[in-house]
C-alpha positions in Angstrom: 74.3 155.4 128.2 76.3 156.8 131.2 79.9 158.0 131.0 81.2 154.7 132.3 79.6 152.6 129.6 82.3 152.9 126.8 85.0 151.9 129.2 82.9 148.9 130.4 82.4 147.7 126.8 86.1 148.0 126.0 87.1 146.0 129.0 84.5 143.2 128.2 85.8 143.0 124.6 89.4 142.7 125.9 88.3 140.0 128.3 86.5 138.1 125.6 89.5 138.3 123.3 91.9 137.1 126.1 89.7 134.1 126.9 89.5 133.1 123.2 93.3 133.1 123.0 93.7 131.2 126.3 95.2 134.2 128.2 93.0 133.7 131.3 95.1 135.7 133.7 94.8 138.8 131.4 91.1 138.1 131.0 90.6 138.2 134.8 92.3 141.6 134.9 90.0 142.9 132.2 86.9 141.5 134.0 87.8 143.2 137.3 88.4 146.5 135.5 84.9 146.1 134.0 83.5 145.6 137.5 84.9 149.0 138.5 82.7 150.5 135.8 79.6 149.8 137.9 77.7 147.5 135.6 74.0 146.6 136.4 73.1 143.6 138.5 72.7 141.1 135.7 75.9 142.0 134.0 77.8 142.0 137.2 76.7 138.4 138.0 77.7 137.4 134.4 81.2 139.0 134.9 81.8 137.0 138.0 80.5 133.9 136.2 83.0 134.4 133.4 85.8 135.2 135.9 85.0 131.8 137.6 85.3 130.1 134.2 88.8 131.7 133.9 89.7 130.4 137.3 88.5 126.9 136.3 90.7 127.0 133.2 93.6 127.9 135.5 92.6 125.0 137.8 92.1 127.5 140.7 88.8 126.0 141.8 88.6 127.5 145.3 88.7 131.0 143.8 86.1 129.9 141.2 83.7 128.9 143.9 84.2 132.2 145.7 83.3 134.1 142.4 80.2 132.0 141.8 79.0 132.5 145.4 79.5 136.2 145.0 77.5 136.2 141.7 74.5 134.5 143.3 74.7 136.8 146.3 74.6 139.8 144.0 71.6 138.2 142.2 69.9 137.6 145.6 69.3 134.0 144.3 71.6 131.7 146.3 69.6 128.6 145.2 69.5 129.4 141.5 65.7 129.5 141.6 65.6 132.3 139.0 66.0 130.7 135.6 68.4 133.3 134.3 71.0 132.3 136.9 70.6 128.5 136.7 73.9 128.1 134.8 75.8 129.8 137.6 74.2 127.6 140.3 74.9 124.4 138.3 78.6 125.2 137.8 78.9 125.9 141.5 77.3 122.5 142.4 79.7 120.7 140.0 82.7 122.4 141.5 81.6 121.5 145.0 81.4 117.8 144.0 85.2 117.9 143.7 85.4 117.6 147.5 86.3 120.0 150.3 88.5 122.7 149.0 91.1 124.2 151.2 94.1 126.5 150.9 96.5 125.9 148.0 99.5 123.8 148.9 102.7 122.8 147.2 105.6 120.4 147.9 109.3 121.0 147.2 109.8 117.2 146.8 106.9 116.2 144.7 108.0 115.0 141.3 111.6 115.5 142.1 112.3 112.4 144.4 112.0 109.0 142.7 111.9 106.3 145.4 112.2 102.6 144.5 111.0 100.8 147.6 109.4 97.4 148.3 106.8 96.4 145.7 106.6 99.7 143.9 107.6 103.3 143.3 107.0 105.7 146.1 106.4 109.4 145.7 108.7 110.3 148.6 110.2 108.9 151.8 107.6 110.4 154.2 104.8 108.5 155.9 102.2 110.0 153.5 103.9 108.6 150.5 101.8 106.7 147.9 103.3 103.4 146.5 102.6 102.8 142.8 102.9 99.1 142.0 105.7 98.4 139.5 104.5 97.7 135.9 107.6 95.6 135.5 109.3 97.9 133.0 111.5 100.8 134.1 110.3 103.3 131.5 106.7 102.5 132.3 107.4 103.0 136.0 109.0 106.3 135.4 106.1 107.5 133.2 103.6 106.3 135.8 105.4 108.2 138.5 105.5 111.5 136.5 101.8 111.3 135.6 100.8 110.6 139.2 102.9 113.4 140.6 101.5 115.8 138.0 97.9 114.9 139.0 98.8 115.1 142.8 100.4 118.5 142.3 97.2 119.8 140.5 95.1 118.6 143.4 97.3 120.3 146.0 97.2 123.6 143.9 93.4 123.3 143.7 93.0 122.9 147.5 91.6 119.4 147.2 92.1 116.7 149.9 95.0 114.4 149.1 97.1 111.7 150.7 99.7 114.4 151.6 97.5 115.8 154.3 99.5 116.5 157.4 102.9 116.1 155.8 105.6 118.3 157.3 106.9 119.1 153.7 103.7 120.8 152.5 104.0 124.6 152.0 101.2 127.2 151.8 100.4 129.1 148.6 100.9 128.6 144.9 104.2 127.6 143.3 104.7 126.8 139.6 106.5 123.5 140.5 108.9 122.0 138.0 108.3 118.3 138.2 111.9 117.1 137.4 113.5 114.1 138.9 116.6 115.4 140.9 117.0 112.7 143.6 116.8 109.0 143.2 116.3 106.8 146.3 117.1 103.1 145.6 115.8 101.2 148.6 115.2 97.5 149.2 112.8 95.7 146.9 114.7 95.3 143.6 116.3 92.0 142.8 119.9 92.2 143.9 119.1 94.7 146.7 117.7 92.2 149.2 121.1 91.1 150.6 121.8 92.0 154.2 124.0 90.5 157.0 121.9 92.0 159.8 118.5 91.1 161.3 117.2 94.4 162.6 114.1 94.2 164.7 112.4 97.0 162.8 113.2 95.8 159.3 110.2 94.8 157.1 112.0 94.7 153.8 112.2 90.9 153.7 108.5 90.6 153.5 108.3 93.4 150.8 110.9 91.6 148.6 108.5 88.7 148.0 105.7 91.0 146.8 107.8 92.9 144.2 107.1 92.5 140.5 110.2 94.2 139.1 111.7 92.7 135.9 114.8 94.7 136.3 117.5 94.4 138.9 119.3 97.0 141.0 122.3 97.2 138.7 120.1 97.7 135.6 118.2 100.6 137.1 121.4 102.2 138.5 122.9 102.1 135.0 119.8 103.6 133.5 119.7 106.4 136.1 123.3 107.5 135.7 123.3 107.3 131.9 119.8 108.7 131.1 118.4 110.7 134.0 121.6 112.2 135.4 120.1 113.1 138.8 121.8 115.6 141.1 121.8 113.1 144.0 121.4 109.4 144.5 120.6 107.8 147.9 121.5 104.2 147.8 119.8 102.2 150.5 119.3 98.9 148.6 120.0 96.3 151.2 123.6 96.2 152.4 125.8 97.3 149.5 128.9 95.6 150.8 127.3 92.1 150.3 125.4 92.9 147.1 126.4 90.8 144.1 126.5 94.1 142.1 128.6 96.0 144.6 131.7 96.3 142.5 129.9 97.4 139.3 127.8 99.9 141.2 130.7 101.5 143.0 132.8 101.5 139.8 130.0 103.4 138.0 129.6 105.7 140.9 133.2 106.8 140.7 133.4 107.0 136.9 130.3 109.2 136.6 131.3 111.4 139.6 127.8 110.9 141.2 127.0 112.9 144.3 125.0 111.0 146.9 124.7 109.0 150.1 125.3 105.3 150.6 123.5 103.6 153.5 125.6 100.9 155.1 125.7 99.0 158.4 129.5 99.3 158.3 130.1 95.8 159.6 132.3 95.3 156.4 134.9 98.0 155.5 135.1 98.6 151.8 138.0 100.5 150.3 136.0 101.6 147.2 133.5 103.3 149.5 136.4 104.9 151.3 137.7 106.3 148.0 134.3 107.9 147.2 134.4 109.5 150.7 137.9 110.8 150.1 136.8 112.4 146.8 133.9 114.1 148.5 131.4 112.3 146.2 129.4 110.7 149.0 128.4 110.7 152.6 127.6 107.4 154.4 124.6 106.9 156.6 124.8 104.3 159.3 121.9 103.4 161.6 123.7 102.5 164.8 120.7 102.8 167.1 122.6 102.0 170.2 125.3 103.2 172.6 126.1 99.8 174.2 127.2 96.5 172.7 124.3 94.6 174.5 121.6 96.9 173.0 123.2 96.7 169.6 123.0 92.9 169.6 119.4 93.1 170.7 118.4 95.4 167.9 120.6 94.1 165.1 120.7 90.4 165.8 124.5 90.4 165.3 127.2 90.8 168.0 129.6 93.2 166.2 129.2 96.6 167.9 132.9 97.2 168.3 133.7 96.1 164.7 131.1 98.6 163.3 132.5 101.4 165.4 136.0 100.6 164.2 135.0 100.6 160.6 133.2 103.9 161.0 136.4 105.4 162.5 138.3 104.3 159.4 135.7 105.8 157.1 135.7 109.1 159.2 139.5 109.2 158.8 139.0 109.8 155.0 137.6 113.3 155.8 134.3 112.3 154.2 130.9 113.0 155.6 129.5 110.6 158.2 125.8 110.5 159.3 124.9 108.3 162.3 121.2 107.5 162.8 119.4 106.6 166.0 116.0 105.0 165.6 114.1 105.3 168.9 112.7 102.0 170.0 110.5 102.0 173.1 111.8 99.9 175.9 114.9 99.0 174.0 117.2 102.0 173.4 115.2 104.8 175.0 117.5 105.2 178.0 120.4 107.4 179.2 123.2 104.8 178.7 122.5 104.2 175.1 121.7 107.8 174.0 124.8 109.2 175.8 127.0 106.4 174.4 125.8 107.1 170.9 126.3 110.8 171.2 129.8 110.3 172.7 130.8 108.2 169.7 129.3 110.6 167.2 131.3 113.5 168.7 134.5 111.4 168.4 133.8 111.0 164.6 132.7 114.6 164.1 129.6 113.0 162.6 126.1 114.5 162.0 123.3 112.6 163.8 119.7 111.8 162.9 117.2 111.0 165.6 114.5 109.0 163.9 111.1 107.5 164.7 110.4 103.8 164.1 108.9 103.7 160.6 106.4 101.0 161.8 104.6 103.6 163.9 105.2 106.7 161.8 101.5 107.1 161.0 100.5 107.2 164.7 100.4 110.2 167.0 103.7 111.0 168.7 103.4 110.0 172.4 104.4 112.3 175.3 107.4 110.2 176.2 108.7 110.4 172.7 108.4 114.2 172.8 110.5 114.1 176.0 113.1 111.9 174.4 113.3 114.2 171.3 113.7 117.2 173.6 116.5 115.5 175.5 118.3 114.4 172.4 118.2 118.0 171.0 119.4 119.4 174.3 122.4 117.0 174.4 123.4 117.7 170.8 123.3 121.4 171.4 125.4 121.0 174.5 128.0 119.0 172.6 127.8 121.2 169.4 126.8 118.1 167.3 124.9 118.8 164.1 121.6 117.0 164.2 118.3 116.5 162.4 115.0 114.7 163.1 113.2 112.2 160.9 109.5 111.9 161.4 109.7 114.0 164.5 109.5 117.8 164.8 111.1 120.2 167.3 107.7 121.6 168.3 
């Protein structure tokens, strides 16, 4: 026995003890210390095999595959033809059945952003979102959401292919993500959230309402959220809140519970309770104006009230609260100088933030060259005017 052998045995005993107690990270350290003791070929392959087992226990399958490939390379038996290495080859094949493994990813929104939209619960507001059909019961929907997000997070960490591929929110590497709901997005789809006094050309919510299976209404879920989940932020985009039958109850709860968030409104009706929330700094309002001229506004919204909306937004801005104006780019309708400049001029008057957004109906399609040009021009104008801006389903690259 050479001078390295006692150290080798000690490291292997430590690794075995760590694996038995579930301390797989410590076991990996011991295994690699053992490899530095120059074990023979057979033992070296077995160490890599056991290290791969540790990686599997940690759900780090990409690294496990690397270890198994290394083991078979050391054994000069890549096909597992030698009977003593068959177990290594078989595990390798099983791992490869999981699908193409890529780099580990994580998402800062996954499991934190509960979106109630259309016929189900969405994982987020991005085009890659998965919609989970409602089970009809709020508690069941919340549990379904948590389980799905946990599974999706595991797949991202394992480098597996997921529905999130290509999303701008994905980050490289490993992150021990805490799946805790912090933001609630109440969108159209719930009974009581379908009321609206506009007929926007890009709106698809009317069709989605008829497909929903919710057995709870928008007020019931709002009450449950503020009393049980206590999120850090609520985005309320459930139809037009100023014509909702639950408007007063929701706004009263919002004020009483001191909820931070954002209310989406078309601003055709001025509401003093919303103004009070703005004055207290509890909310911002988000209004999709989408035009810079009265004619184009009428064409997009189906209602001739451009000046009324602008007047109400001026009153909301006078509270000192935050105002966000959205511009959804619609090809052949508002993609021209008169509308964009008119919109930017009004935003500057209100000291508002602006969002330049892609039409959600084409969000899954490649961005066209003309769109990139419009985005670049929009950014250029905002920078010239010192207007805070952001992009939705576009990038600055």
